[in-house]
C-alpha positions in Angstrom: 0.0 0.0 0.0 1.4 3.3 -0.9 0.3 6.2 1.3 0.3 8.8 -1.3 -2.2 6.8 -3.4 -4.4 6.0 -0.3 -8.0 7.3 -0.7 -8.1 8.5 2.9 -5.0 10.6 2.5 -6.1 11.9 -0.9 -9.6 12.7 0.6 -8.0 14.7 3.4 -5.7 16.6 1.1 -8.6 17.5 -1.2 -10.9 18.6 1.6 -8.3 20.7 3.6 -5.9 21.6 0.7 -3.0 20.2 2.7 -1.6 17.0 4.1 -2.1 16.2 7.8 0.6 16.9 10.3 0.3 13.5 12.0 -0.9 10.1 10.7 -1.7 6.8 12.4 -1.5 3.5 10.6 -1.2 -0.2 11.1 1.7 -2.3 9.9 0.2 -2.6 6.4 1.4 1.0 5.9 4.9 0.4 7.4 6.9 0.4 4.3 10.2 2.2 3.6 8.4 4.1 0.8 5.7 5.4 3.2 8.3 6.3 5.9 10.2 8.4 3.3 7.0 10.0 2.0 6.1 11.1 5.6 9.6 12.4 6.2 9.7 14.3 2.9 6.3 15.9 3.6 7.0 16.7 7.3 4.3 14.3 8.5 4.8 12.8 12.0 3.8 9.1 11.6 2.7 6.6 14.2 3.0 3.6 11.9 4.1 0.1 13.0 6.7 -1.6 10.8 5.7 -4.9 9.2 7.5 -7.3 11.7 6.2 -5.5 14.8 3.7 -8.1 15.9 5.9 -11.1 15.0 8.8 -9.6 17.1 6.6 -9.4 20.2 6.2 -13.2 20.3 8.5 -15.2 22.6 9.3 -17.7 19.8 10.8 -14.9 17.8 12.7 -13.4 20.7 14.3 -16.7 21.7 15.2 -18.0 18.2 19.0 -18.2 18.1 19.1 -18.6 14.4 17.7 -15.1 13.6 20.2 -12.3 12.9 18.2 -10.1 15.3 19.1 -12.4 18.1 22.9 -12.8 18.1 24.7 -15.1 20.5 27.1 -13.7 23.1 29.9 -16.1 22.5 32.2 -16.4 19.5 32.4 -20.2 19.7 28.7 -20.7 18.7 28.0 -22.8 21.8 24.8 -20.9 22.4 23.6 -22.1 19.0 24.4 -25.7 19.8 22.6 -25.4 23.2 19.5 -24.0 21.4 19.3 -27.0 19.1 19.4 -29.7 21.8 
C-alpha cells in the first residue's frame, strides 16, 4: 500500500488543501516508501513496521538462528545449546 495513493490521505488533502501533520496507521502501511513519504512531507507518523507483531512473540525473541538475536559467544556454543 502506498500512502500517497491511499484514498483517505487523498480525501484529506482535497478537503483541507494540505496534508495532515500526523498520521496513524497499522503495519500494512509500514513500508520504507511510506516512511520516506512522511519524512519528505513533514508528517509525523505513528505507523508500525511490518514485523512489529511477530517480534513481540516469545518464539521470535528466543530463536537463536535469527540475525536479530545474536549469540554472546564467539564459539557458537549458544547455538548448539539451542538445538538440543
